[in-house]
C-alpha positions in Angstrom: 28.9 8.8 30.3 27.4 11.7 28.4 30.4 13.5 26.8 30.0 16.9 25.2 32.7 18.3 22.9 33.9 21.8 23.9 32.9 23.1 20.4 29.2 22.9 21.4 29.8 25.5 24.1 31.6 28.2 22.1 31.4 31.6 23.9 32.4 35.1 22.8 35.2 36.3 25.0 36.7 39.9 25.1 40.2 39.7 23.6 41.5 41.5 26.6 40.8 38.4 28.8 42.8 36.2 26.5 46.5 35.5 26.9 48.9 33.4 24.8 50.5 30.3 26.3 54.3 30.3 26.9 55.1 27.2 25.0 53.5 27.2 21.5 56.1 26.1 18.9 54.0 26.8 15.9 55.2 29.5 13.5 53.3 31.1 10.6 55.1 32.9 7.8 53.9 36.4 6.8 52.2 35.3 3.6 50.2 32.8 5.5 49.3 35.4 8.1 48.1 37.7 5.4 46.0 34.8 4.0 44.6 34.1 7.5 43.6 37.8 7.7 42.0 37.6 4.3 40.1 34.5 5.3 38.8 36.0 8.6 38.0 39.3 6.8 36.0 37.5 4.1 34.5 34.5 6.0 34.6 35.7 9.6 35.9 33.5 12.4 34.8 30.0 11.3 36.6 28.2 14.0 36.9 29.2 17.7 40.2 29.4 19.4 40.7 26.8 22.1 41.5 28.0 25.6 41.9 27.0 29.2 40.1 29.2 31.7 42.2 30.3 34.7 39.6 31.2 37.3 42.0 32.8 39.8 43.2 35.3 37.2 40.0 35.5 35.3 41.7 35.0 31.9 41.7 32.5 29.1 45.1 30.9 28.1 45.3 29.9 24.5 45.8 26.2 23.7 45.2 26.5 20.0 44.4 29.5 17.8 47.2 31.9 18.6 47.4 33.2 15.1 43.6 33.8 14.8 44.0 35.7 18.1 46.9 37.8 16.6 44.7 38.8 13.6 42.2 40.4 15.9 45.0 42.2 17.8 46.8 43.3 14.7 43.9 44.4 12.5 41.6 47.1 13.9 39.0 46.4 11.2 38.6 42.8 12.5 38.6 44.0 16.1 35.8 46.5 15.4 33.7 44.2 13.3 33.9 41.5 16.0 33.3 44.1 18.8 36.5 43.0 20.4 35.3 39.5 21.1 36.6 36.2 19.7 34.9 32.8 19.7 36.4 30.5 22.3 35.9 26.8 23.2 37.2 25.9 26.6 39.0 22.8 27.7 39.7 22.0 31.3 43.0 20.2 31.5 46.2 20.4 33.5 49.2 22.1 31.9 50.9 18.9 30.5 47.7 17.8 28.8 47.1 21.3 27.4 50.7 21.2 26.0 49.9 17.9 24.4 46.7 19.4 23.0 48.6 22.3 21.5 51.0 20.0 19.8 48.3 17.7 18.4 46.4 20.7 17.0 49.6 22.1 15.4 51.0 18.9 14.0 47.7 18.1 12.3 48.0 21.4 10.4 51.6 22.4 9.8 55.2 22.9 11.0 56.9 23.7 14.3 59.7 25.8 15.5 62.2 23.1 16.5 63.8 25.0 19.4 60.4 25.7 21.0 59.3 22.1 20.4 62.5 20.9 22.2 61.7 23.1 25.1 58.2 21.5 25.4 59.9 18.0 25.5 62.3 19.3 28.1 59.5 20.8 30.2 57.4 17.7 30.0 60.4 15.5 30.9 61.2 17.8 33.9 57.7 17.4 35.3 58.1 13.6 35.1 56.5 12.6 31.8 58.2 9.6 30.2 59.3 9.3 26.6 56.4 6.8 26.2 53.9 9.4 27.5 55.4 12.1 25.2 55.3 9.7 22.2 51.7 8.8 22.8 50.4 12.3 23.6 52.4 14.3 21.1 52.5 11.8 18.3 56.3 11.5 18.1 58.5 8.5 17.7 61.4 7.8 20.0 64.0 9.1 17.6 62.3 12.5 17.3 62.0 12.8 21.1 65.7 12.0 21.4 66.7 14.6 18.7 64.6 17.2 20.5 66.2 16.4 23.8 69.7 16.6 22.2 68.9 20.2 21.1 68.3 21.4 24.6 71.6 19.9 25.7 70.5 19.0 29.2 71.8 15.8 30.6 68.8 15.5 32.9 66.7 14.7 29.9 68.8 11.6 29.3 68.8 10.2 32.9 66.7 7.2 31.9 68.4 6.5 28.6 70.5 3.3 28.5 73.6 4.1 26.4 75.8 1.4 24.8 79.5 1.3 25.0 81.5 3.5 22.6 83.0 1.9 19.5 86.5 2.3 18.2 86.8 3.1 14.5 88.7 0.5 12.5 91.8 2.6 11.8 92.0 3.4 15.5 91.8 -0.4 16.4 94.8 -1.0 14.1 96.8 1.8 15.7 95.9 0.4 19.1 97.0 -3.1 18.1 100.3 -1.7 16.7 101.0 0.2 20.0 100.4 -3.0 21.9 102.9 -5.0 19.7 105.5 -2.2 19.9 105.2 -1.6 23.6 
């Protein structure tokens, strides 16, 4: 098989044809956004954004690079210099694998918004992805997946979890034994 990485086929895409995804949990603080602007202003776009091309709607959905995209939208000098186009490498994957790609890209670089991350785990669980799949593809351990599921508060996320019996604290055991003796 002759595999060719998407980066070897970078294309300039008008920013009007690019849309953000609905699930990116990555957040960048204002000082880092200013630094990103400075970097793009000084060095240009040195890395393409990663997108999925939706043929039916003729637009590109961002998988990675949302903040680089935002810089072009927020700064007219960058938009004008780049003639309204941003470098894009395209991956052709179904939604669940694009979500996993987004998380892998983000986790390799920085931090996540916990609530948005828990929503991704929820959505992947709802479409039938197992904890093992999520662990493998998003680089999470089982405890992290469990914590993120707990944040959403949905019982459906725990349908395959085997819970142990509840324990009784020691002082409650003594009270229980005393009640049995008295009664």
